[in-house]
C-alpha positions in Angstrom: 120.4 66.8 104.4 120.0 70.0 102.4 122.0 73.0 103.5 121.0 76.6 104.2 123.3 79.6 104.7 122.1 82.4 106.8 123.8 85.8 106.3 123.8 87.7 109.6 125.0 91.2 110.8 123.9 93.2 113.8 122.6 91.5 117.0 119.1 92.1 115.8 119.8 90.6 112.4 121.7 87.7 114.0 119.0 86.8 116.5 116.3 86.9 113.8 118.2 84.5 111.6 118.8 82.2 114.6 115.0 82.2 115.3 114.3 81.2 111.7 117.0 78.5 111.6 115.7 77.1 114.9 112.5 76.2 113.1 114.4 74.2 110.5 115.9 71.3 112.4 115.4 69.1 109.3 118.0 71.1 107.4 121.8 71.7 107.9 122.0 75.4 108.8 125.2 77.5 108.7 125.8 81.2 109.3 128.1 83.9 108.0 128.6 87.5 108.8 127.6 89.8 105.9 130.4 89.8 103.4 131.4 90.8 99.9 133.4 88.9 97.3 134.2 92.2 95.4 138.0 92.8 95.5 137.6 96.5 95.9 135.2 96.3 98.8 137.3 93.6 100.5 140.4 95.9 100.3 138.3 98.7 101.9 137.2 96.3 104.7 140.9 95.5 105.4 141.7 99.2 105.7 139.3 99.6 108.6 137.1 102.2 106.9 134.1 99.9 107.2 134.5 98.9 110.9 131.3 100.7 111.9 129.3 98.7 109.4 128.1 95.1 109.6 130.8 94.1 107.2 133.5 94.2 109.8 134.7 95.6 113.2 132.8 95.1 116.4 129.7 93.9 114.6 131.5 90.9 113.2 133.2 90.3 116.5 129.8 90.3 118.3 128.2 88.0 115.7 131.2 85.5 115.8 130.8 85.4 119.6 127.1 84.8 119.4 127.6 81.9 117.0 130.2 80.3 119.2 128.1 80.8 122.4 125.1 79.2 120.7 127.0 76.4 119.0 126.1 77.6 115.5 128.3 76.7 112.5 130.2 79.7 111.3 130.9 79.4 107.6 132.3 82.8 106.9 131.8 83.9 103.3 130.8 80.2 102.6 134.5 79.3 102.4 135.1 77.4 105.7 133.2 74.2 105.1 133.3 74.1 101.3 129.5 73.5 101.2 127.1 73.6 98.3 124.0 75.4 99.6 120.4 74.9 98.5 119.2 78.2 99.9 120.7 81.5 101.2 118.7 83.7 103.6 119.9 87.3 103.6 119.4 90.1 106.2 120.4 92.7 103.6 120.7 92.9 99.8 122.7 96.1 99.6 125.4 93.7 98.6 124.6 90.3 97.1 127.8 88.4 96.6 128.3 86.9 93.1 129.1 83.6 94.7 125.4 83.1 95.8 123.5 84.6 92.9 123.1 81.2 91.3 121.5 79.8 94.5 117.9 80.2 95.7 117.7 83.3 97.8 115.3 84.8 100.4 115.5 88.2 102.0 114.2 89.0 105.5 113.4 92.5 106.6 115.0 93.2 110.0 113.9 96.7 110.8 113.0 100.1 109.3 115.0 101.4 106.4 116.6 104.9 106.2 114.9 107.7 104.4 115.4 108.0 100.6 118.1 110.7 100.3 119.1 112.5 97.1 122.2 110.3 97.0 120.1 107.1 97.2 117.7 108.4 94.5 120.7 108.9 92.2 122.0 105.4 92.9 118.5 104.0 92.3 118.1 105.9 89.0 121.4 104.8 87.7 120.8 101.2 88.8 124.0 101.2 90.9 124.7 98.8 93.8 122.5 99.8 96.8 125.4 100.2 99.2 126.6 103.2 97.3 123.5 105.0 98.7 125.5 105.3 102.0 122.6 104.0 104.2 120.0 101.3 104.4 117.6 103.4 102.3 117.7 100.9 99.4 117.8 97.7 101.4 114.9 95.6 100.1 114.6 97.5 96.9 117.2 95.9 94.6 115.0 93.1 93.3 118.0 90.7 93.4 116.5 88.0 95.6 113.9 85.4 94.7 111.6 86.1 97.7 111.2 89.1 100.1 109.7 88.6 103.5 108.5 91.9 104.9 107.0 93.3 108.1 103.6 94.6 106.8 101.4 95.4 103.8 102.7 98.9 104.1 106.2 97.8 103.6 105.2 95.6 100.8 103.8 98.6 99.0 106.9 100.7 99.9 109.5 98.2 98.6 107.5 97.5 95.4 107.4 101.2 94.6 111.1 101.4 95.0 111.8 98.6 92.5 111.2 95.1 93.9 108.7 93.1 92.0 105.4 93.1 93.9 104.8 89.4 93.3 108.1 88.5 95.0 107.1 90.2 98.3 105.4 88.2 101.0 103.9 89.8 104.2 105.2 87.5 106.9 105.8 89.8 109.8 109.2 90.6 111.2 110.9 88.5 113.9 111.7 90.6 117.1 109.0 93.1 116.3 105.9 90.8 115.9 105.0 90.3 119.5 105.6 93.6 121.2 103.3 93.1 124.2 104.9 89.8 125.3 108.4 91.4 125.1 107.4 93.8 128.0 105.2 91.6 130.2 108.0 90.6 132.6 109.0 94.2 133.0 111.7 94.8 135.7 112.9 98.2 134.5 112.9 100.3 137.7 111.8 103.7 136.3 108.4 105.1 135.3 106.8 108.3 134.0 109.7 109.8 132.0 110.5 111.0 128.5 112.5 108.3 126.7 115.0 109.1 124.0 116.4 106.4 121.6 119.3 107.8 119.6 120.6 106.5 116.3 124.1 105.8 114.8 123.7 108.3 111.9 127.2 109.7 112.3 128.8 106.3 112.7 127.3 105.3 109.4 128.8 108.5 107.9 125.5 110.5 107.7 124.8 114.0 108.9 123.4 114.4 112.4 123.1 117.7 114.3 123.2 115.9 117.6 123.2 119.2 119.6 120.0 120.4 117.9 118.4 117.0 118.4 119.2 117.1 122.1 117.9 120.6 122.6 114.7 119.6 120.9 114.3 116.6 123.2 114.8 118.8 126.2 112.2 121.2 124.9 109.7 118.3 124.4 110.5 117.0 127.9 109.7 120.4 129.4 111.1 119.7 132.8 110.1 116.0 133.0 112.6 113.3 133.8 114.6 112.1 130.8 116.2 108.7 130.1 118.4 108.0 127.1 119.3 104.7 125.4 122.2 104.8 123.0 122.3 102.8 119.8 124.8 99.9 120.1 126.9 101.2 117.2 127.4 104.7 118.6 130.7 106.0 119.9 129.8 105.8 123.6 132.1 108.4 125.1 131.2 111.1 122.6 127.4 110.4 122.9 127.5 110.5 126.7 129.5 113.7 126.8 127.1 115.4 124.4 124.0 114.3 126.4 125.5 115.5 129.7 126.4 118.9 128.1 122.9 119.5 126.7 120.4 117.9 129.1 119.4 118.7 132.7 121.3 117.2 135.7 119.9 113.8 136.7 119.3 112.6 133.1 119.9 108.9 132.9 121.9 107.2 130.1 121.8 103.5 129.3 124.1 101.7 126.8 122.4 98.4 127.1 119.2 96.8 128.6 115.8 95.8 127.3 114.7 98.8 125.3 111.1 97.6 124.8 110.6 97.6 128.6 112.1 101.1 128.8 109.6 102.3 126.2 106.7 100.5 127.9 107.4 102.5 131.1 107.8 105.9 129.5 105.2 108.6 128.9 106.6 109.8 125.6 109.1 108.4 123.1 111.6 110.4 121.1 113.6 108.7 118.3 115.6 109.6 115.2 115.8 106.7 112.7 115.0 103.7 114.9 112.9 100.7 114.5 111.9 100.9 118.2 109.5 103.7 117.2 107.2 100.8 116.2 107.2 99.6 119.9 106.0 103.0 120.9 103.3 103.1 118.3 102.1 99.6 119.1 101.9 100.6 122.8 100.0 103.8 122.0 102.7 106.1 123.3 103.1 109.6 122.0 106.1 109.3 119.7 108.5 111.5 117.8 110.6 110.5 114.8 112.5 112.0 111.9 109.9 110.1 109.8 106.3 111.3 109.6 104.3 109.4 112.2 101.3 108.8 109.9 103.8 107.3 107.4 105.2 105.0 110.1 101.7 103.9 111.2 101.1 102.7 107.6 104.3 100.6 107.8 103.7 99.3 111.3 104.9 95.6 111.5 102.0 93.2 111.9 101.6 91.6 115.4 101.2 87.8 115.0 102.0 86.5 118.5 105.6 86.0 117.5 105.0 83.6 114.7 107.0 85.4 111.9 110.1 83.2 112.3 108.0 80.1 112.0 106.2 81.4 109.0 109.5 82.4 107.2 111.0 79.0 108.1 108.1 77.3 106.5 108.5 79.4 103.3 112.2 78.4 103.3 111.3 74.7 103.7 108.8 74.7 100.9 111.0 76.8 98.6 113.9 74.5 98.9 111.7 71.6 97.9 109.9 73.5 95.2 110.9 72.4 91.7 108.6 74.3 89.4 108.5 78.0 88.4 108.9 80.7 91.1 105.7 82.5 90.1 103.5 79.6 90.9 105.2 79.1 94.3 104.8 82.7 95.3 101.1 82.6 94.3 100.6 79.5 96.6 102.5 81.2 99.5 100.4 84.4 99.2 97.2 82.4 99.4 98.5 80.6 102.5 99.5 83.8 104.2 96.1 85.4 103.6 94.5 82.9 105.9 96.6 84.2 108.9 95.1 87.1 110.7 97.4 89.6 112.7 96.7 89.6 116.4 95.5 92.8 118.2 97.8 94.4 120.8 96.5 93.6 124.3 95.6 96.3 126.8 98.7 97.2 128.9 98.6 96.6 132.6 101.7 98.2 134.0 102.3 99.4 137.6 
């Protein structure tokens, strides 16, 4: 039985990879937390400086627990089982370990990418490793993988303009964001008619975030309406809660977990920073705010295909493992196959 290694990271990345692997019962699937085999990066990981990234810290702990709870084989850095892999599926290519560069590779988009900062532009211009950009701005743009599975035609255009060969990019849809209506049908969130704010982990990823100014702007947009906040799972909770309480009206609700899609479905207006959940608001025709231009986001909106993205990506994995000829011919065949699949329209909402 041929073997596939899935590189995971955050809960969203991990569950997406699990969905894809679940559609490949005819292959021997293993998982590893995002890793590097670079000695300098490994030493920085040991120092604890990267504990707020998916390379280490609580992200790795969460992923390891998830693998154990779901009886999935954990082959950290590909060194536990001494396997020879036929395919590696990546959730990020900001770092592509040298140990897998001789293997067939496929990259899966897991969310929106950060804006292209001046730092990221310099890294790109000098052809330096994408992680030096200090954010996810260059994820999907390194052109290091054989195949890139992206959320929409808009993202295909975006990544190709940043440096990934257009012919490598397949529009498959994005697991976890390809069936938004169904994710909120069984809605048991108890609140309605409020302004919903989804914060981001900008500071935890060593970016600049004027949280006080953001909160004041959110209060201004709410204009006296009820406010509900949902924190990003990577945020320093105590600090974030303290700041929200100091800058918002009494009675503001703060959630650290829960079904965020249902929270968005029940709101009147959505405020985000850099968060993929803005696409949930757009899909559900909510009035949305983001640090990105809304028209730009609408062009990138993940296709809605009734939740079939994971199945589609799994089939690409299956066919690519067995493919023995040139990659260009394979990609051409896959593109023709994908063109026959039509995105599904978002259904009309019927919420109480």
